[in-house]
C-alpha positions as CSV (number, residue, x, y, z in Angstrom):
1,X,94.1,81.2,156.4
2,X,92.0,79.9,159.1
3,X,94.8,77.2,160.0
4,X,97.5,79.7,160.1
5,X,95.5,82.0,162.5
6,X,94.8,79.0,165.1
7,X,98.3,78.4,165.1
8,X,99.3,81.5,167.5
9,X,95.4,82.2,168.6
10,X,96.0,80.8,172.1
11,X,99.2,82.8,172.8
12,X,97.8,86.1,171.4
13,X,94.3,85.9,172.9
14,X,96.0,85.8,176.4
15,X,98.6,88.8,175.7
16,X,95.8,90.6,174.1
17,X,93.3,90.3,176.8
18,X,95.8,91.4,179.4
19,X,96.5,94.5,177.3
20,X,93.0,95.0,176.8
21,X,92.4,94.9,180.7
22,X,95.1,97.7,181.2
23,X,93.4,99.6,178.6
24,X,90.2,99.4,180.5
25,X,91.8,100.9,183.5
26,X,92.6,104.1,181.9
27,X,89.2,104.5,180.4
28,X,85.6,105.8,182.0
29,X,84.9,101.6,182.5
30,X,87.8,101.5,185.0
31,X,85.2,100.0,187.5
32,X,84.8,96.7,185.5
33,X,88.7,96.2,185.5
34,X,89.0,96.8,189.1
35,X,86.3,94.4,190.2
36,X,88.2,91.9,188.3
37,X,91.2,92.7,189.7
38,X,89.7,92.7,193.0
39,X,88.5,88.8,192.4
40,X,91.8,88.0,191.0
41,X,93.1,88.4,194.5
42,X,90.3,86.1,196.1
43,X,90.9,83.6,193.2
44,X,94.8,83.6,193.1
45,X,95.4,80.1,194.4
46,X,93.0,78.4,192.2
47,X,95.6,77.2,189.7
48,X,97.2,75.4,192.3
49,X,94.0,73.7,193.2
50,X,93.1,72.0,190.0
51,X,92.2,75.2,188.1
52,X,88.7,75.6,186.6
53,X,88.7,73.3,183.2
54,X,85.8,74.4,180.7
55,X,84.8,71.3,178.2
56,X,83.5,74.3,176.0
57,X,86.8,76.0,175.6
58,X,88.5,72.6,175.0
59,X,86.1,71.8,172.3
60,X,86.5,75.3,170.1
61,X,86.4,74.7,166.6
62,X,89.6,76.4,166.2
63,X,91.6,73.6,167.7
64,X,90.6,71.3,164.9
65,X,91.7,74.0,162.3
66,X,95.0,74.2,164.7
67,X,95.3,70.2,164.6
68,X,94.5,69.9,160.7
69,X,97.4,72.9,159.7
70,X,100.4,70.4,160.9
71,X,98.4,67.9,161.1
72,X,98.8,66.8,164.6
73,X,97.4,63.0,165.6
74,X,97.2,61.4,169.3
75,X,98.0,57.5,169.2
76,X,97.0,55.3,172.2
77,X,98.6,51.9,172.3
78,X,97.3,51.2,176.1
79,X,94.1,51.7,178.1
80,X,94.4,53.9,181.3
81,X,92.3,52.6,184.4
82,X,90.3,55.6,185.9
83,X,91.2,54.2,189.5
84,X,94.7,55.3,189.1
85,X,96.6,58.8,188.8
86,X,99.2,59.0,186.1
87,X,102.3,61.5,185.4
88,X,102.9,61.7,181.5
89,X,106.3,62.3,180.7
90,X,106.3,64.3,177.2
91,X,109.1,64.4,175.0
92,X,110.8,66.1,173.2
93,X,110.2,69.7,174.3
94,X,110.7,71.1,170.7
95,X,110.4,75.3,170.7
96,X,106.8,75.6,171.9
97,X,105.2,72.3,172.7
98,X,102.8,72.4,170.2
99,X,101.7,68.9,170.2
100,X,101.6,68.6,174.1
101,X,99.3,71.7,173.9
102,X,97.0,70.3,171.1
103,X,96.8,66.7,172.4
104,X,96.1,67.4,175.9
105,X,94.7,71.1,176.8
106,X,92.2,70.6,173.7
107,X,90.0,68.1,172.4
108,X,90.7,68.5,169.0
109,X,92.7,65.2,168.8
110,X,90.1,63.1,170.8
111,X,91.9,62.7,174.2
112,X,88.9,62.6,176.1
113,X,87.4,60.0,174.0
114,X,90.7,57.6,173.6
115,X,91.0,58.0,177.7
116,X,87.5,57.9,179.0
117,X,87.3,59.2,182.6
118,X,90.8,60.5,182.3
119,X,91.6,64.2,183.0
120,X,94.4,65.6,181.4
121,X,96.4,68.6,183.1
122,X,99.3,70.1,180.9
123,X,101.8,71.7,183.4
124,X,103.5,74.7,182.2
125,X,105.4,77.6,184.0
126,X,104.0,79.0,187.0
127,X,104.7,82.4,186.1
128,X,102.1,82.5,183.2
129,X,99.4,82.3,185.8
130,X,100.4,85.6,187.2
131,X,99.1,87.4,184.0
132,X,95.3,88.2,184.3
133,X,93.0,87.1,181.8
134,X,95.8,84.8,180.4
135,X,95.6,82.7,183.8
136,X,91.8,82.1,183.0
137,X,92.4,81.0,179.7
138,X,95.2,78.6,180.6
139,X,93.0,76.9,183.4
140,X,90.0,76.3,180.9
141,X,92.3,74.4,178.9
142,X,93.0,72.1,181.9
143,X,96.6,73.8,182.0
144,X,98.1,74.0,185.5
145,X,101.5,75.1,187.4
146,X,104.3,72.8,187.0
147,X,105.1,73.4,190.6
148,X,105.0,70.8,193.6
149,X,101.9,72.4,195.3
150,X,99.8,72.4,192.3
151,X,100.9,68.8,191.5
152,X,100.5,67.4,194.9
153,X,97.0,68.9,195.1
154,X,96.2,67.2,191.8
155,X,97.2,63.6,192.9
156,X,96.3,63.9,196.4
157,X,93.0,65.8,196.9
158,X,91.3,65.5,193.2
159,X,90.5,61.8,193.5
160,X,91.6,59.5,190.8
161,X,91.7,59.5,187.1
162,X,94.0,62.7,186.7
163,X,97.1,62.4,184.3
164,X,99.7,65.4,184.6
165,X,101.5,66.0,181.6
166,X,105.1,67.0,182.1
167,X,107.5,68.3,179.6
168,X,110.2,66.6,181.4
169,X,113.3,68.3,179.5
170,X,111.8,71.7,179.7
171,X,113.7,74.7,178.5
172,X,117.2,73.0,178.7
173,X,115.8,70.5,176.1
174,X,114.5,73.1,173.8
175,X,118.0,74.5,173.3
176,X,118.9,71.5,171.3
177,X,115.9,71.0,169.2
178,X,116.4,71.0,165.7
179,X,114.7,69.2,162.6
180,X,116.3,65.9,162.1
181,X,117.4,65.6,165.5
182,X,115.8,63.1,168.2
183,X,117.1,63.7,171.7
184,X,115.8,64.1,174.9
185,X,117.0,65.9,178.5
186,X,116.3,63.3,180.9
187,X,119.7,61.4,182.4
188,X,119.2,64.1,185.3
189,X,115.5,64.8,185.4
190,X,114.2,62.8,188.4
191,X,111.7,64.9,190.2
192,X,108.9,63.9,188.1
193,X,109.8,60.1,189.4
194,X,110.1,61.2,192.9
195,X,106.7,62.5,192.6
196,X,105.1,59.7,191.3
197,X,106.7,57.7,194.0
198,X,105.5,59.9,196.7
199,X,101.5,59.7,195.4
200,X,101.7,56.1,193.9
201,X,100.9,57.7,190.4
202,X,101.9,55.4,187.2
203,X,104.5,56.8,184.9
204,X,103.5,56.9,181.2
205,X,106.3,57.8,178.5
206,X,105.1,59.9,175.6
207,X,106.7,60.8,172.5
208,X,106.1,63.2,170.1
209,X,107.4,62.3,166.5
210,X,107.7,65.6,164.4
211,X,107.7,68.1,167.3
212,X,111.5,69.0,166.1
213,X,110.5,69.6,162.6
214,X,108.0,72.5,162.8
215,X,110.7,75.1,163.5
216,X,114.3,75.6,162.3
217,X,116.7,77.0,165.5
218,X,120.2,78.6,165.6
219,X,122.0,76.1,168.2
220,X,124.8,77.7,169.9
221,X,127.9,75.4,170.8
222,X,128.5,75.0,174.4
223,X,130.7,77.4,176.0
224,X,129.8,80.1,173.5
225,X,128.3,83.4,174.4
226,X,125.2,82.8,172.7
227,X,124.8,79.4,175.1
228,X,125.9,81.4,178.3
229,X,123.1,84.0,177.7
230,X,120.6,81.2,177.1
231,X,121.4,79.5,180.2
232,X,121.3,82.7,182.4
233,X,117.9,83.4,181.0
234,X,116.7,79.6,181.7
235,X,118.4,79.8,185.3
236,X,116.7,83.1,186.8
237,X,113.6,83.5,184.4
238,X,112.5,80.1,183.7
239,X,112.7,80.0,179.9
240,X,115.4,79.7,177.2
241,X,115.6,82.4,174.2
242,X,115.7,80.6,171.3
243,X,116.6,81.9,168.1
244,X,114.4,80.3,165.4
245,X,112.2,80.8,162.6
246,X,109.4,79.0,160.9
247,X,107.2,80.1,157.5
248,X,106.0,83.4,156.4
249,X,102.2,84.1,156.8
250,X,101.5,84.0,152.9
251,X,104.6,81.6,151.8
252,X,106.0,78.7,153.3
253,X,109.4,79.8,151.5
254,X,109.5,82.6,153.2
255,X,111.0,83.2,156.6
256,X,108.7,84.1,159.9
257,X,107.0,83.0,162.9
258,X,104.5,80.5,162.0
259,X,105.5,76.7,162.5
260,X,106.0,74.7,159.3
261,X,103.0,72.3,158.6
262,X,104.8,69.2,159.4
263,X,103.2,66.3,160.9
264,X,103.3,65.8,164.8
265,X,102.3,62.5,165.7
266,X,102.3,61.7,169.7
267,X,102.6,58.3,171.1
268,X,101.1,57.7,174.5
269,X,103.1,54.6,175.9
270,X,102.7,51.9,178.1
271,X,101.8,52.8,182.0
272,X,104.6,51.9,184.2
273,X,103.1,50.9,188.0
274,X,104.5,53.1,190.5
275,X,104.1,52.1,194.3
276,X,103.4,54.9,196.7
277,X,106.6,55.6,199.0
278,X,106.0,58.5,201.2
279,X,109.7,59.1,201.7
280,X,111.2,57.3,198.4
281,X,115.2,56.9,198.7
282,X,117.4,58.0,196.1
283,X,117.9,54.2,195.2
284,X,114.3,53.9,194.6
285,X,114.2,57.1,192.4
286,X,117.0,55.9,190.7
287,X,115.5,52.4,190.2
288,X,112.0,53.4,188.6
289,X,114.0,56.5,186.5
290,X,115.8,53.6,184.8
291,X,112.4,51.5,184.0
292,X,111.3,54.8,182.7
293,X,114.3,55.5,180.4
294,X,114.0,52.1,178.9
295,X,110.3,52.4,178.2
296,X,110.8,55.6,176.5
297,X,113.5,54.1,174.2
298,X,111.5,51.0,173.7
299,X,108.7,53.3,172.7
300,X,110.7,55.3,170.6
301,X,112.3,52.3,168.5
302,X,108.9,50.7,168.0
303,X,107.1,53.4,166.3
304,X,109.9,55.1,164.4
305,X,110.0,53.4,161.3
306,X,105.9,53.9,161.5
307,X,106.3,57.6,161.4
308,X,109.1,58.3,158.8
309,X,112.3,57.6,160.7
310,X,115.0,55.2,159.4
311,X,115.4,51.8,161.4
312,X,118.8,53.1,162.2
313,X,117.5,56.1,164.1
314,X,118.8,56.0,167.6
315,X,116.9,58.3,170.5
316,X,119.5,60.1,172.2
317,X,119.2,60.3,176.2
318,X,121.2,63.2,177.8
């Protein structure tokens, strides 16, 4: 039961704390909530400046229950120099990016021991940091907004040894994730490469085998009304509403919102050395983007059979 509760504890705790804060404002203890909100105004830009991580929170025992539920595993293939900064491209998104969360915003799989001296920052929607309490909870895990201001600060004013993890496919990729399918949305996603060039941050391809297996999703065809609605949400709100299901609370044979306990293995590939170019041309971006795509495909092909896929499986790059 602990492992099942752990699977959603992060999201539920953030939402619960926000609701509690709203409730306190309506009680005799309203001054406590008012003081927090006043401090929030003063602290508003902290997420854009590297946040406020807590090793205590990252090492909570509940994250180990979360890890063991699937289980989730982190595989290191190469050393990372602490004198460099990095941008990890995480693939695929899956429904919720559970492997990305467990591996890089907690210490459950030993990222700190496997990559000593490297500070991982998992980038997520900036809108999450507008929610009181939840923002502080996210920052404590080393999570940062996926916007230019935040990434520029970490890569230019926070020293070296920083690794920003960007789920490159984003919401668009989540619309196509389904068990048995290995595809990434990457062909026209080049912004992360331009950021890497501007800061001279090395690119690191990361592939999570099993990320698409933990939920089942209703896939709407291109041109259908369902896909139209999803794309409108994605464009105006920043996320795409997926119709999906997992298992029930008491039985793996029933439908529910808990993820299936399928193994997720996240493989961190070889870093690609990137030069610092203040104003990279489109030719520069295209060149290093092609190198990155080739490196990701090679990483997938090298480890696919080791983690349960047939040799004939091909990574689909859209």
